[in-house]
KOLTI-419358 format. One record per residue (C-alpha): x, y, z negated. Coordinates in steps of 0.25 Angstrom, whole numbers, padded with zeros to 4 digits, always signed. Example, Ala and Ser with C-alpha at 12.3 -4.5 7.8 and 13.67 -1.06 7.14 Angstrom:
# KOLTI-419358
+0049-0018-0031
+0055-0004-0029
This chain:
# KOLTI-419358
+0161+0481-0032
+0171+0469-0028
+0167+0455-0029
+0169+0447-0041
+0180+0438-0040
+0175+0428-0051
+0171+0415-0044
+0166+0400-0047
+0180+0392-0048
+0175+0384-0036
+0175+0396-0028
+0188+0400-0032
+0196+0388-0030
+0189+0388-0016
+0199+0398-0012
+0210+0387-0012
+0212+0381+0002
+0218+0369+0005
+0233+0371+0008
+0235+0383-0001
+0246+0387-0011
+0240+0388-0025
+0246+0394-0036
+0242+0390-0051
+0245+0398-0063
+0245+0394-0078
+0255+0385-0086
+0251+0373-0093
+0238+0376-0101
+0239+0392-0099
+0233+0400-0088
+0228+0387-0082
+0218+0390-0071
+0211+0377-0074
+0197+0379-0069
+0203+0384-0054
+0212+0372-0054
+0201+0361-0058
+0191+0368-0048
+0202+0367-0037
+0205+0352-0039
+0190+0350-0041
+0188+0356-0028
+0199+0348-0021
+0194+0334-0027
+0180+0337-0023
+0183+0343-0008
+0196+0340-0005
+0200+0356-0005
+0208+0362-0006
+0221+0352-0003
+0236+0353+0000
+0239+0365-0009
+0252+0371-0013
+0252+0372-0028
+0261+0381-0037
+0262+0384-0051
+0273+0389-0059
+0268+0380-0072
+0258+0370-0071
+0245+0372-0078
+0237+0362-0087
+0243+0356-0101
+0233+0344-0098
+0235+0334-0087
+0222+0336-0078
+0222+0350-0079
+0230+0363-0072
+0240+0360-0061
+0240+0345-0065
+0226+0344-0057
+0233+0348-0044
+0238+0333-0043
+0223+0330-0036
+0229+0323-0022
+0229+0332-0011
+0226+0345-0018
+0240+0350-0019
+0251+0346-0009
+0262+0353-0016
+0264+0359-0030
+0275+0369-0035
+0276+0370-0050
+0285+0375-0062
+0279+0364-0069
+0270+0351-0066
+0266+0343-0079
+0272+0342-0092
+0269+0327-0095
+0264+0315-0089
+0262+0313-0074
+0248+0318-0070
+0242+0315-0055
+0249+0328-0051
+0262+0323-0055
+0260+0310-0049
+0257+0315-0035
+0269+0323-0035
+0278+0311-0039
+0270+0304-0028
+0274+0313-0018
+0260+0317-0015
+0262+0332-0018
+0273+0341-0016
+0279+0347-0028
+0289+0357-0032
+0294+0361-0047
+0300+0375-0049
+0302+0382-0062
+0290+0391-0066
+0299+0404-0065
+0304+0400-0049
+0289+0398-0046
+0284+0410-0053
+0295+0417-0044
+0290+0410-0031
+0277+0415-0034
+0282+0430-0037
+0289+0429-0024
+0276+0425-0017
+0269+0437-0024
+0280+0446-0018
+0279+0439-0005
+0293+0436-0006
+0299+0422+0001
+0304+0417-0012
+0312+0418-0024
+0327+0417-0027
+0331+0412-0040
+0342+0403-0047
+0332+0397-0055
+0332+0382-0052
+0346+0381-0047
+0352+0367-0050
+0338+0362-0054
+0327+0354-0048
+0323+0366-0041
+0336+0368-0035
+0335+0363-0019
+0347+0355-0022
+0339+0348-0032
+0326+0346-0026
+0321+0360-0025
+0309+0357-0035
+0303+0347-0027
+0297+0335-0035
+0294+0325-0024
+0298+0322-0010
+0288+0326-0003
+0291+0342-0008
+0301+0344+0003
+0298+0359+0007
+0309+0367+0000
+0303+0377-0009
+0317+0381-0015
+0330+0384-0007
+0345+0387-0012
+0351+0400-0006
+0362+0408-0009
+0363+0422-0012
+0376+0430-0015
+0384+0416-0016
+0373+0411-0026
+0364+0398-0024
+0350+0402-0027
+0336+0395-0026
+0325+0401-0017
+0311+0398-0020
+0301+0399-0008
+0289+0407-0014
+0275+0401-0012
+0263+0407-0004
+0251+0406-0014
+0237+0405-0009
+0230+0405-0021
+0233+0408-0036
+0226+0402-0048
+0228+0408-0060
+0221+0411-0073
+0218+0423-0082
+0209+0426-0095
+0200+0436-0089
+0195+0442-0076
+0187+0453-0071
+0177+0451-0058
+0189+0458-0049
+0198+0447-0054
+0207+0455-0065
+0214+0445-0073
+0218+0447-0088
+0226+0436-0096
+0222+0439-0110
+0220+0425-0115
+0232+0419-0107
+0243+0415-0117
+0254+0415-0105
+0254+0423-0092
+0257+0412-0081
+0258+0421-0068
+0245+0424-0064
+0248+0437-0058
+0260+0431-0050
+0252+0419-0045
+0241+0430-0040
+0251+0439-0034
+0256+0427-0026
+0244+0423-0020
+0241+0437-0017
+0253+0439-0009
+0250+0427+0000
+0236+0431+0002
+0230+0420-0007
+0220+0420-0018
+0220+0421-0033
+0211+0413-0042
+0209+0417-0057
+0204+0408-0068
+0200+0416-0080
+0192+0414-0093
+0183+0426-0093
+0177+0438-0084
+0179+0452-0089
+0170+0463-0087
+0173+0473-0076
+0184+0483-0081
+0186+0476-0095
+0201+0471-0091
+0212+0480-0095
+0221+0483-0083
+0234+0479-0092
+0228+0465-0094
+0225+0462-0080
+0237+0453-0076
+0231+0449-0062
+0223+0460-0055
+0210+0456-0049
+0215+0460-0034
+0224+0448-0035
+0212+0439-0039
+0202+0432-0029
+0194+0423-0039
+0191+0422-0053
+0186+0411-0059
+0181+0410-0074
+0183+0398-0083
+0177+0400-0096
+0183+0389-0104
+0197+0393-0099
+0207+0390-0111
+0219+0399-0114
+0227+0386-0115
+0224+0372-0113
+0221+0369-0127
+0215+0382-0131
+0204+0390-0127
+0210+0404-0133
+0221+0406-0144
+0224+0422-0146
+0237+0419-0151
+0242+0415-0138
+0240+0429-0133
+0243+0436-0145
+0228+0440-0148
+0231+0434-0161
+0242+0428-0170
+0246+0414-0173
+0253+0414-0188
+0266+0408-0187
+0261+0400-0199
+0251+0392-0191
+0265+0385-0183
+0265+0372-0188
+0279+0367-0193
+0284+0357-0183
+0288+0344-0191
+0303+0341-0191
+0305+0331-0179
+0316+0329-0167
+0309+0341-0160
+0309+0351-0171
+0324+0347-0172
+0327+0350-0159
+0319+0363-0159
+0326+0367-0172
+0340+0364-0166
+0336+0371-0154
+0332+0383-0162
+0345+0386-0168
+0350+0391-0154
+0342+0403-0156
+0343+0415-0165
+0337+0428-0169
+0331+0436-0158
+0331+0426-0147
+0321+0425-0136
+0318+0410-0134
+0312+0403-0122
+0305+0389-0126
+0301+0379-0116
+0290+0369-0115
+0292+0356-0124
+0300+0356-0138
+0305+0370-0137
+0290+0375-0137
+0290+0372-0152
+0302+0381-0155
+0293+0394-0161
+0288+0384-0171
+0302+0382-0176
+0304+0397-0176
+0292+0399-0184
+0297+0388-0194
+0311+0395-0195
+0304+0409-0197
+0312+0415-0184
+0300+0416-0175
+0302+0431-0176
+0316+0430-0173
+0315+0424-0159
+0306+0425-0146
+0299+0413-0140
+0295+0413-0125
+0292+0404-0115
+0292+0403-0100
+0277+0406-0098
+0279+0421-0103
+0275+0420-0118
+0285+0427-0127
+0286+0425-0142
+0275+0417-0151
+0274+0403-0153
+0274+0394-0142
+0261+0385-0141
+0268+0373-0143
+0275+0378-0156
+0261+0382-0161
+0256+0368-0159
+0249+0370-0146
+0251+0362-0133
+0253+0374-0123
+0267+0379-0121
+0267+0391-0112
+0259+0400-0124
+0264+0406-0136
+0256+0410-0149
+0258+0424-0153
+0266+0428-0140
+0272+0441-0140
+0272+0443-0124
+0266+0435-0113
+0274+0437-0100
+0270+0433-0087
+0276+0418-0085
+0284+0423-0072
+0291+0434-0079
+0295+0426-0090
+0301+0415-0082
+0308+0427-0075
+0314+0431-0088
+0318+0417-0091
+0326+0415-0078
+0333+0428-0081
+0338+0424-0095
+0331+0433-0104
+0328+0422-0115
+0339+0420-0126
+0337+0404-0125
+0327+0394-0121
+0323+0381-0128
+0319+0370-0118
+0314+0356-0117
+0321+0345-0112
+0316+0333-0103
+0330+0326-0100
+0344+0332-0100
+0355+0324-0094
+0372+0324-0097
+0374+0337-0088
+0363+0345-0097
+0354+0346-0086
+0340+0346-0090
+0325+0340-0084
+0311+0345-0090
+0306+0345-0076
+0304+0330-0071
+0304+0317-0077
+0301+0304-0070
+0286+0306-0063
+0284+0318-0074
+0286+0332-0068
+0284+0342-0080
+0291+0353-0070
+0302+0363-0074
+0293+0374-0080
+0302+0387-0083
+0313+0378-0088
+0322+0382-0075
+0321+0396-0078
+0324+0394-0093
+0335+0386-0092
+0342+0394-0080
+0339+0407-0085
+0341+0408-0101
+0355+0407-0105
+0354+0397-0118
+0345+0384-0116
+0342+0376-0128
+0335+0362-0123
+0328+0355-0133
+0324+0339-0133
+0320+0328-0143
+0329+0316-0139
+0322+0306-0150
+0323+0292-0143
+0323+0298-0130
+0337+0303-0127
+0340+0294-0116
+0329+0300-0108
+0333+0315-0113
+0347+0314-0109
+0349+0308-0097
+0359+0306-0085
+0352+0315-0076
+0340+0323-0077
+0328+0320-0068
+0326+0335-0064
+0337+0345-0065
+0327+0356-0073
+0340+0362-0080
+0354+0361-0073
+0365+0361-0082
+0376+0364-0073
+0369+0377-0068
+0367+0381-0083
+0380+0380-0086
+0384+0389-0074
+0375+0399-0080
+0382+0398-0093
+0369+0393-0101
+0369+0389-0115
+0362+0375-0115
+0358+0367-0127
+0351+0354-0128
+0344+0351-0142
+0339+0338-0146
+0336+0333-0161
+0348+0323-0160
+0358+0331-0153
+0362+0345-0146
+0368+0345-0133
+0375+0357-0125
+0377+0359-0111
+0392+0360-0109
+0402+0358-0098
+0401+0343-0102
+0386+0344-0099
+0376+0339-0110
+0385+0339-0123
+0381+0333-0136
+0385+0344-0146
+0376+0342-0158
+0371+0330-0165
+0360+0328-0176
+0365+0326-0190
+0368+0311-0193
+0367+0306-0178
+0378+0299-0171
+0383+0304-0158
+0385+0291-0150
+0374+0283-0158
+0363+0293-0160
+0365+0303-0147
+0374+0298-0136
+0369+0284-0135
+0355+0287-0133
+0356+0297-0122
+0353+0294-0107
+0367+0299-0103
+0381+0302-0109
+0384+0316-0113
+0395+0324-0118
+0397+0327-0133
+0403+0339-0139
+0417+0337-0146
+0411+0347-0158
+0398+0339-0160
+0389+0347-0170
+0378+0342-0179
+0364+0348-0177
+0362+0357-0189
+0354+0350-0200
+0344+0361-0202
+0338+0357-0188
+0333+0344-0194
+0329+0349-0208
+0313+0350-0212
+0318+0366-0219
+0319+0377-0209
+0333+0380-0202
+0333+0393-0209
+0334+0400-0194
+0331+0414-0199
+0341+0416-0209
+0352+0410-0199
+0347+0419-0188
+0346+0431-0197
+0359+0430-0201
+0365+0426-0188
+0369+0412-0191
+0365+0404-0178
+0368+0390-0175
+0369+0388-0160
+0377+0376-0155
+0382+0384-0142
+0389+0394-0152
+0397+0384-0160
């Protein structure tokens, strides 16, 4: 008989030595290996070991400050962090250390990081990609470095057959921290209660290819021979240690909800109708760009509520929503009134997140609806850095460079001067590169709609009753172009009544600004 791989968490994290490269799985409150991270940090604070780690994560974990990857802000524990996202709001200790040049830090989009890990798993030197060209990831714009001490060039510009491309170096992973639902004594892992699949197998393969270790956190131990081979997503031969966390939550705010895995169905009638406000106006106008049969990607923020609008308009069955974390169909966690984005109630499929990001980068989506931190007169968009705050890019770069039709969604309110600025702080979306690719780019707010034209950010629609100069241009932080044939945002976007989208779509009566 083989020795059981189940062990106390203290023994498992003792496998991590100073100077190692640690890859951490999870996304926000999903598949967060919280017990492993907390035990590792507690050991460091108690003994001073391990220290000077290199930590890499495609997506930061933890929805609440003081959880997940935010704990790696303990001084001396991590010397370098490479992440697809960092922290969505506020400035926790981790972010303060990055801003104070106390920790090297790099931000690459999550699809790029998955591709880097895939290269590591296959023992390739790195990955060549168009993703990131012209953005903050481009070596000409900082190469993803978040502070002055991050001097090593982890991405290089190269030329292949006359085309400028980016080459991202593969990391050498020493330990992978992943999470599953169940394991047997041999370390075989199943993910039956996980509402998204966040690269567990990929991280394990990357560690193994480098002769490293794989530590898995699970909720329960299965009896020998009880796991169905089709359900095992990480075979036990890749796993070195299994730690049981009986209090493991499916997502941060919920122990287990069967509608997130399709075991039960959440009735559409349970979704509350959103009150008429500026955000709802934005979503309604944005949704006029869609049509029957569309596959629609929605991003973090206001766009996550779009499925609720589709339910209201009785067109939920006519489109399919998906997110960067691999969940197809269903009602996003935001739209259902929750606090967790990378999930959906009533999903029709749950792909591995790395596979989804590849699909996004390849342009397999009809259109994407995404949030905006700030936009400038050229049409460039920043969602990744604002002063000391470092949310990170997430899957935004893959989505905006791969998907042909992009609808940016933003509420101007009384902050128009901070939303529409002279120059964006971070170049997460490069408008000039999008123009070269021939993409269709629209920027929707509750007061005005803008389009990317050869004049840059161009005002093309205005809310009924507003004056262009007095109510729009005078409040922006920069001068922008105005279309000669300025239109009015349709009245139906502001009405308490439904817009009648089902009848319009089925009759082929579409409203699209770019088609006018």
